[in-house]
C-alpha positions in Angstrom: -78.2 41.9 29.1 -76.0 43.0 26.2 -76.0 46.6 24.5 -75.8 46.3 21.2 -73.0 48.5 19.4 -74.0 52.1 18.1 -71.9 51.1 15.1 -71.6 48.4 12.8 -68.7 46.1 13.4 -66.1 47.6 10.7 -62.8 49.5 10.7 -63.9 52.7 9.7 -66.2 52.6 12.4 -64.2 51.9 15.3 -63.2 54.7 17.0 -60.1 53.1 18.4 -58.9 53.1 14.2 -59.5 56.9 14.5 -57.1 57.7 17.2 -54.8 54.6 16.1 -54.1 56.0 12.7 -54.3 59.6 13.8 -51.7 58.4 15.8 -49.7 56.9 13.8 -50.0 59.9 10.6 -48.9 62.0 13.6 -45.6 60.3 14.5 -45.0 60.2 10.3 -46.0 63.8 10.0 -43.0 64.4 13.1 -39.9 62.0 12.1 -38.5 64.8 9.8 -38.4 67.2 11.7 -37.2 65.2 14.6 -34.9 63.7 12.2 -33.2 66.9 12.0 -32.9 67.0 15.9 -31.8 63.6 15.9 -34.0 62.0 18.2 -37.2 59.8 17.8 -40.6 60.2 18.7 -40.0 58.8 22.1 -36.9 61.1 22.6 -38.3 63.7 21.8 -41.6 63.4 24.0 -39.3 63.0 26.9 -37.4 65.9 26.4 -40.5 67.9 26.3 -41.0 66.5 30.2 -37.4 67.8 30.8 -37.7 70.9 28.9 -40.7 71.6 31.1 -38.6 71.0 34.2 -35.1 69.5 35.1 -34.2 67.5 37.6 -36.7 64.6 37.4 -36.9 60.7 38.6 -37.5 58.1 35.9 -40.8 57.2 37.9 -41.5 61.0 37.0 -41.1 61.4 33.2 -42.6 57.9 32.7 -45.9 58.5 34.9 -45.9 62.0 32.6 -45.7 60.2 29.7 -48.5 57.4 30.9 -45.5 54.8 30.4 -43.2 52.3 32.8 -39.8 53.1 34.1 -39.0 49.9 32.6 -40.2 51.4 29.0 -38.4 54.3 29.4 -35.5 53.6 30.9 -33.7 52.8 27.3 -35.1 55.7 25.7 -32.9 57.8 28.5 -29.7 55.7 28.3 -29.6 56.8 24.4 -30.0 60.3 25.4 -27.0 59.7 28.0 -25.1 57.8 25.3 -26.0 61.1 22.5 -25.0 63.6 25.5 -28.6 65.4 25.9 -29.1 64.2 29.8 -27.0 62.6 32.7 -28.6 60.0 35.0 -27.6 60.0 38.8 -28.6 57.8 41.8 -30.3 59.3 44.2 -28.8 60.1 48.0 -30.6 59.4 50.6 -33.1 56.4 48.6 -30.1 54.8 45.5 -33.2 53.3 44.0 -34.4 56.7 42.2 -33.0 57.9 39.4 -32.4 61.4 38.6 -32.6 62.9 35.1 -30.7 66.2 34.8 -30.5 67.9 31.4 -26.7 68.8 30.2 -25.4 72.2 27.7 -26.2 70.1 25.5 -29.5 69.1 26.1 -30.7 72.7 26.7 -29.6 74.0 23.9 -31.4 71.2 21.5 -35.0 72.9 22.7 -33.4 76.4 21.2 -33.5 74.0 18.1 -36.5 72.4 18.5 -38.2 75.8 19.5 -40.4 75.5 15.7 -41.0 71.8 15.4 -44.6 72.6 17.6 -45.1 75.4 14.7 -44.5 72.7 11.8 -46.8 70.1 12.8 -49.5 72.6 12.9 -49.0 73.7 9.6 -48.8 70.1 8.5 -52.8 69.3 9.9 -54.2 72.0 7.9 -56.9 72.8 10.1 -56.9 76.1 12.9 -55.6 76.4 15.9 -58.4 76.6 17.8 -59.6 73.0 16.2 -56.6 71.7 17.4 -56.5 73.0 20.6 -60.2 72.2 20.7 -59.2 68.3 19.7 -55.9 68.0 22.9 -58.2 68.6 25.3 -61.3 66.3 24.0 -59.0 63.6 23.9 -57.2 64.7 27.1 -60.5 63.8 28.6 -61.1 61.3 26.4 -58.0 59.3 28.4 -58.3 60.9 31.4 -61.6 59.1 31.3 -60.1 56.0 30.0 -57.4 55.6 33.0 -60.5 56.4 35.6 -62.2 53.4 34.8 -59.4 51.7 33.8 -58.2 52.2 38.0 -61.6 51.3 38.8 -60.8 47.7 37.2 
């Protein structure tokens, strides 16, 4: 027996569309801020991972961003061309590629320090609401990933 939908099958009642369109709006809000830094949104996310802990593998960065290594490799190559990171092969296992921040990549963190504050202001929402929303979305992502892993 199939369950009836909880909501009508219309665009504006779909959770997926609310998440998708909010994500697009968030990315657009970031664009002018990141343009000043010379970064795309995906590059910014990768740099956030590196600013948390330098000298990590491509595989580890991809896992943190919920992407596969093949998707993140071109992005990291562009960051290397910009002078923000260095890529080196592992000495024990040449299949591993380590990403290290350069001095320019480390300096970029200082230039990016006001980005979160500007985005918080752009939302027009209280910090408590935004922190709760972030935590709720992280929980939703975890639940969906568990569902997908179970098959």
